[in-house]
N, C-alpha and C positions, 0 to 999 in steps of 0.2 A: 781599505782593501782595493776598492775600485780605482782610487787615485794612484795607489802603488802599482797596480797592474798597468794602468795607462802610461805612467811614467816610465816603466821598464820597457814597454813596447816602443815608446818614442826614443828612448835611449838606444835600444837595439837597432832601430832604423837609422838613427844618426851615426852609429858606429859603422854600419854597412855603407852608407853614403860617403862618410869621411874616408873610409878605406880607399874608395876610388879617387876621391878628390885630393886627399892629402898625400897619398902615396903614388898617384898617377897610374893606377891600375884600372882594369876594366870593371865596371859596376857589375857585381854578382846579383843579377836580378832574381834568381830563384829564392834567395833569402828574403827579399822584399815581398815576393809573392806569397811565401809561406807565412810571413807575419800577417799579411792581409787575410789569408785563409784562416789564420788562428783567431782573428777577432770577429769573423763572420757569424759564428754561432750566437754570440751575445747580442749582435745586431738583430739577428733573426728573432731571438727571444724578446728583445725590446719591442720590435715591430709587431710581433705576434701578440704580445701582452696588450698592447694598445688597441689593436684591431679587435681582439676578443672582448675587451671591455666595452668597446663601442657597439659590437654586435649583441652583447648581453643586454644592452639597453633596448634593443629592437626585438630580439627573440632569444630565449634561453637555449633553444636547440642550435641556432646559428652560432651562438657564443661557444657552446661546448664543442661543436664541430670544428670551429676555427682553432680552439685550443688544442684539440687532438692533432689537426693537420700541421699546425705550426710546431707542436711538440715533436712530431715525427721528423719534420724537416730539421729541427734543432738537433735531435739525436743523431741524425745522419751526418750533420756537419761537425758535430762535437769532436770527433777524432782529429779534425784539422787543427784544433787548438793544441792538443797534447802531442801531435805529430812532430812538433819542433824539438821535442826531447830526443827523438831519434836522429836529429841532425847534428848531434854533438860529435862532430868529426871535422877533419881538415881537408875534405875532398875538394874544396875550392882553391887550395893552395897549389902553386906550380913550382917546378924546380927553379931555383934562384929567384924566388918571390921577393920583391922589394919590401913587402910588409913584414915587420918584426913578428916573431912567433908570439910574443907576449900580447901583442895587439889582437891577434886572431884568437888567442885563448879567451880573453875577456869578451870578444865578439860572440863566439859560439856559446859561451856560458850565458851571456845576456839573452841570446835568442832562445836557448833551451829553457831558461828560467821564466822568460816572458810567456812561453807556452804553458809552463806549469801554473803560473799565476792566472793566466787566462782560463785554464781548465778549472782551477779551484773556484774562480769567480762564477763561472757558468754553473757548476754543480751546486755551489752555495745558494745562488738565486733560485735554482730549480728546487733545492731542498726547502727553502723558505716558502715557495709557492705551493709545493706539495703539502707541507705541514699546515699551512694556512687554509688550504682548500678542504682538507679532510678533518682538521682538528681545531680550526679557528686560529686567531692571531696570537694566542699565548706562546711565549717563547719556549715554554717547557714542551710544547708539542714537537719541537725539533728533535727532542731526545726520545720520542716514542719509538718502540721497536720497528714499526712499519716504516716510519720516516727514515730511520737509520738503514733499514733494509733497502729502501728505495735508493739511497746514496750508494750502497754497496753494489746493487744491480747496475746502476749507471756506470760505475767505475769498471765493472767487469765487461760490460758492453763496449766501453771506451777502449779498454785494453785489447779486446778482440778486433775492434775497428782499426786500431793502430797496426795490429799484425797484418790485417788484410791490405792496408795501405803500404806497409813497408815491404812485405814479401810477395804479395800477389799484385802489387802496383795498382790496386783498385782505388778509385776516387768516389766521393759521395755521389757524384752525378751519374755513376755507372748504374744506379738504380733505374735509370731510364730504360735499360735493356735487361729486365729481370731474368729472362731465360738464359741469356748468355752469362749473366752474373752468377746465377745459381749453378750453371754447368761448370764454370771456372772454379768456384768454391768447392763444389762436390768433387771435381777431379783432383784438386789439390789435397783435400783431406781424406781421400780414399787411401792415401799412403799413410801407414801407421806412424812413420817417423815424422811426417808433417803434422799429424794430429797431436802427437806428443809435444812437438815444438810449439805449436799454436797454443796448446793448453798452458805450457810453461811460460810462454811470453805473456799471454793474457793475465795469468795469475800474478806474475812478477810485477808487471807494470800497474796492475790494479792495486796491489799492496803498496807499491811505492807512492802512487797518487793518493791512496787512502791515508798513509802516514803523513804526507804533505798536507792533506786536507785537515787532519786533526791538528797539525802544528800551526797552520795558518787560520783556518776557519773555526777550528774546535774551540779556541779561546773565546772567540766572539759568541759562539753558541752557548757555551757554559756561562759566560759573563751575563748574557741576556737572561738565561734561566735563573741564575742566582739573584739578579736584580729584581726579577719578577717575584721570587720568593720573599725577598726583603720587603718589597712593597706590600705584598699580601699580609705579611706579619705586622707591618706598621700601620697600614691603612685598613680599617674594618670594611 
């Protein structure tokens, strides 16, 4: 899964770069920036996991605090991974564009799907860590109701974050101004129509990502759980 996600990210970047070089057009930098933002959550997760493990060796309290802080940072950045899905358009094309439409079709699909895989990878790793932390390393712990509920909650928050980014043009770093952020969100959702649109968007994208999660990561989760059952039956 990790190799597949990394390969698709590289492929999407190569398509963006070749579009400029091969067709002699201006490099569309926002696409490259969005790919970078899409992979930042998993980088933060990796760094946070390493730091937390090191701090746990020094102090349990410091380790837990580090896990919480990095977990919040990861959750705030996570919508950047799936935000690429909303870029499935041709806003970068211009009239009389020398780039064939078929090329831009595969380009935007590659970008969108790289965002999907990046999101699934992030959620899957968080799923693993949550289940291991609360229930031990057994693969069957991934299927416990609270572990599955954790995944569902993350996907709903993710869908809501995507809505805030797409329609309120908010970014993860806007948290630095919490009062202004809260005022902007409150002002937007005071309108009933915006509240309904936000709920519909959040639920729709959460379900989509949930279905993709089952399709991609679900087989791995079920496979691990079944292998564990077989081992338990064979080995006393």
